[in-house]
C-alpha positions as CSV (number, residue, x, y, z in Angstrom):
1,M,142.2,82.1,51.1
2,S,144.7,83.3,53.7
3,D,145.8,86.9,54.3
4,S,149.1,86.4,52.5
5,E,147.2,84.9,49.5
6,A,144.8,87.9,49.5
7,D,147.7,90.4,49.6
8,A,149.4,88.5,46.7
9,D,146.2,88.7,44.6
10,P,146.6,91.8,42.4
11,Q,142.8,92.3,42.1
12,R,142.3,92.2,45.9
13,R,145.3,94.5,46.3
14,K,143.9,97.0,43.8
15,I,140.5,97.0,45.5
16,R,142.1,97.8,48.8
17,E,144.1,100.6,47.3
18,N,140.9,102.2,45.9
19,I,139.1,101.8,49.2
20,A,142.0,103.5,51.0
21,G,141.3,106.8,49.3
22,M,137.6,106.8,50.1
23,S,136.0,108.8,52.9
24,F,134.2,107.2,55.9
25,E,130.8,108.1,54.5
26,E,131.6,106.5,51.2
27,L,132.8,103.4,52.9
28,I,129.5,103.1,54.8
29,K,127.5,103.5,51.6
30,L,129.7,100.9,49.9
31,K,129.2,98.5,52.8
32,E,125.5,98.9,52.6
33,K,125.5,98.3,48.8
34,M,127.8,95.2,48.9
35,G,126.6,93.7,52.1
36,A,128.5,93.4,55.4
37,K,129.7,89.8,54.7
38,I,131.1,90.4,51.2
39,Y,132.6,93.8,52.3
40,N,134.4,92.3,55.2
41,Q,135.8,89.4,53.2
42,T,137.0,91.8,50.5
43,V,138.6,94.3,52.9
44,L,139.6,92.2,55.9
45,G,140.0,88.8,54.4
46,A,138.3,85.5,55.3
47,S,140.6,84.8,58.3
48,Q,140.1,88.2,59.8
49,V,136.3,87.9,59.5
50,K,136.4,84.4,61.1
51,K,138.6,85.8,63.9
52,A,136.2,88.7,64.6
53,V,133.3,86.3,64.7
54,D,135.1,84.0,67.1
55,Q,135.9,86.9,69.4
56,K,132.2,87.7,69.8
57,V,131.5,84.3,71.2
58,V,131.9,84.4,75.0
59,K,133.1,81.2,76.5
60,R,131.3,79.8,79.6
61,S,133.1,78.6,82.6
62,N,130.4,75.9,83.0
63,K,128.4,74.4,80.1
64,N,125.2,74.4,82.2
65,R,125.3,78.2,82.7
66,P,123.6,80.5,80.2
67,R,125.8,82.3,77.7
68,E,126.4,86.0,78.5
69,I,125.2,88.3,75.7
70,T,126.1,92.0,75.4
71,S,123.3,94.6,75.6
72,K,125.0,96.8,73.1
73,I,123.0,95.6,70.1
74,R,123.0,97.8,67.0
75,P,119.5,98.6,65.8
76,K,118.4,97.4,62.5
77,Q,118.2,99.8,59.6
78,I,114.6,98.8,58.8
79,R,113.5,100.7,61.9
80,A,114.7,104.0,60.6
81,I,113.1,103.3,57.2
82,L,109.7,102.6,58.9
83,E,110.0,105.8,61.0
84,S,110.7,107.9,57.9
85,N,107.8,106.3,56.0
86,T,105.3,106.7,58.8
87,S,102.1,108.2,57.5
88,S,100.4,111.3,58.9
89,A,97.5,109.2,60.1
90,D,99.8,107.2,62.3
91,L,101.4,110.4,63.7
92,Q,97.9,111.7,64.5
93,S,97.0,108.5,66.3
94,K,100.1,108.8,68.4
95,A,99.4,112.4,69.3
96,P,98.5,113.0,73.0
97,A,94.7,112.8,73.6
98,S,93.0,116.0,74.7
99,R,91.3,116.0,78.1
100,D,88.4,118.0,79.4
101,P,89.2,119.5,82.9
102,R,85.5,119.3,83.8
103,F,85.6,115.5,83.9
104,D,89.3,115.0,84.9
105,P,89.7,114.1,88.6
106,S,93.2,115.4,88.6
107,C,91.9,119.0,88.1
108,G,90.0,118.9,91.3
109,T,86.3,119.6,91.9
110,L,84.3,122.7,90.9
111,N,83.4,125.1,93.6
112,K,80.5,127.2,92.2
113,A,80.7,129.9,94.9
114,I,84.4,130.5,94.2
115,F,83.9,130.3,90.5
116,K,81.2,132.9,90.5
117,Y,83.2,135.2,92.8
118,N,86.2,135.1,90.5
119,Y,84.2,135.9,87.4
120,T,81.9,138.6,88.8
121,F,83.7,141.2,86.6
122,L,81.9,139.6,83.6
123,N,78.6,141.0,84.7
124,E,80.0,144.5,84.8
125,L,81.5,144.1,81.3
126,R,78.2,142.8,80.0
127,Q,76.3,145.8,81.3
128,K,78.9,148.2,79.8
129,E,78.5,146.4,76.5
130,R,74.7,146.7,76.7
131,L,75.0,150.5,77.3
132,A,77.3,150.8,74.3
133,L,74.9,148.8,72.1
134,E,71.9,150.9,73.1
135,K,73.8,154.1,72.2
136,E,74.8,152.6,68.9
137,Y,71.2,151.4,68.2
138,K,70.0,155.0,68.6
139,E,72.6,156.4,66.2
140,C,72.5,153.6,63.7
141,T,70.6,154.0,60.4
142,N,71.4,150.6,58.8
143,P,68.4,148.3,59.2
144,E,70.5,145.1,59.1
145,R,72.9,146.5,61.8
146,K,70.0,147.6,63.9
147,N,68.5,144.1,63.9
148,T,71.9,142.7,64.9
149,I,72.2,145.1,67.7
150,K,68.7,144.3,68.9
151,F,69.6,140.6,68.9
152,L,72.7,141.2,70.9
153,I,70.9,143.3,73.5
154,Q,68.2,140.6,73.8
155,R,70.9,138.0,74.3
156,I,72.5,140.0,77.1
157,D,69.1,140.5,78.8
158,N,68.5,136.7,78.6
159,Q,71.9,136.0,80.1
160,T,71.3,138.4,82.9
161,R,67.8,137.0,83.6
162,E,69.1,133.4,83.7
163,E,71.9,134.3,86.1
164,E,69.5,136.0,88.4
165,H,67.2,132.9,88.2
166,L,70.2,130.6,89.1
167,R,71.2,133.0,91.9
168,K,67.8,132.7,93.5
169,I,67.8,128.9,93.2
170,D,71.3,128.7,94.9
171,E,70.2,131.1,97.6
172,K,67.0,129.1,98.3
173,E,69.0,125.8,98.5
174,G,71.5,127.4,100.8
175,N,68.8,128.6,103.1
176,E,67.3,125.1,103.2
177,K,70.6,123.6,104.0
178,R,71.3,126.1,106.8
179,E,67.8,125.3,108.3
180,I,68.5,121.6,108.2
181,R,71.9,122.0,110.0
182,Q,70.4,124.3,112.6
183,K,67.7,121.8,113.4
184,L,70.3,119.0,113.6
185,K,72.3,121.1,116.1
186,Q,69.2,121.7,118.2
187,G,68.4,117.9,118.2
188,E,65.3,118.3,116.1
189,K,64.4,116.1,113.1
190,P,64.8,118.1,109.9
191,V,62.1,118.0,107.1
192,Y,63.4,117.0,103.7
193,K,61.1,118.3,100.9
194,K,60.2,116.0,98.1
195,K,61.0,116.9,94.5
196,S,57.3,117.2,93.7
197,V,56.8,119.7,96.6
198,K,59.8,121.8,95.4
199,T,58.3,121.9,91.8
200,V,55.0,123.2,93.1
201,E,56.7,125.8,95.2
202,N,58.8,127.0,92.3
203,L,55.6,127.3,90.1
204,V,53.9,129.3,92.8
205,E,56.9,131.6,93.1
206,K,57.1,132.1,89.4
207,Y,53.3,132.9,89.3
208,E,53.7,135.5,92.0
209,E,56.7,137.0,90.2
210,L,54.9,137.3,86.9
211,K,51.9,138.8,88.6
212,N,53.9,141.4,90.4
213,T,55.7,142.4,87.1
214,N,52.5,142.5,85.0
215,K,53.8,139.7,82.7
216,L,51.3,137.0,83.7
217,Q,49.0,137.6,80.7
218,K,51.9,137.5,78.2
219,H,53.2,134.4,79.8
220,I,49.8,132.6,79.6
221,Q,49.5,133.6,75.9
222,R,53.0,132.2,75.1
223,R,52.3,129.0,76.9
224,A,48.9,128.6,75.1
225,K,50.7,129.1,71.8
226,K,53.3,126.4,72.6
227,V,50.5,124.0,73.5
228,Q,48.7,124.6,70.2
229,V,51.9,124.0,68.2
230,K,52.5,120.8,70.1
231,D,49.0,119.6,69.6
232,R,49.1,120.4,65.9
233,K,52.3,118.4,65.4
234,A,50.8,115.5,67.3
235,L,47.7,115.5,65.0
236,E,49.9,115.7,61.9
237,K,51.9,112.8,63.1
238,I,48.7,110.7,63.7
239,K,47.3,111.6,60.3
240,G,50.6,110.7,58.6
241,S,50.7,107.3,60.3
């Protein structure tokens, strides 16, 4: 059917008159409902649609050359539908993964000396907290709260004791490294201690420290109790098998 025949058709002319009063949004919805092919044939006519299709085909100057295709391709509507129906599980899987700075090489390496220097104020805060807890413990009359305060004080003491222990270890290792560097500068052969020798030295130092603080007997009793519990568990396991 030609354009003149389409204009002469009263039904086609009536459809065009109704479409002329519709908004752009309504036209898009109508096109999606009818389909692009039927919509174009109804509104433009068969010859106009064929002409528009022919204009899209780019002629080649040489048949052996590849055909040039435009990069301005309209995305399919199914993509928007899939994005709107994406489940929460898929969104969570696409979320950026968290990273731990301790094991991330882009965050640099940890310098323990600088780290401890920057956070020395925590020791002062911990001691102030301990004094406040001791004062509260003396004035408190609730048994449950007193047990909680006692536990908090014990935890602060354990943290302080552990930090002091690590400080002594770092200081000892630093002295050993300085002695090795000094011997190398003097041209002497340094002595590298084995791990077993360091373990024995640490045990001797711990023994002397416990003896000087009158905690040796208590430490021996605690160790004996641990050994008894370990032996009892081993016997129960043998009897059960």
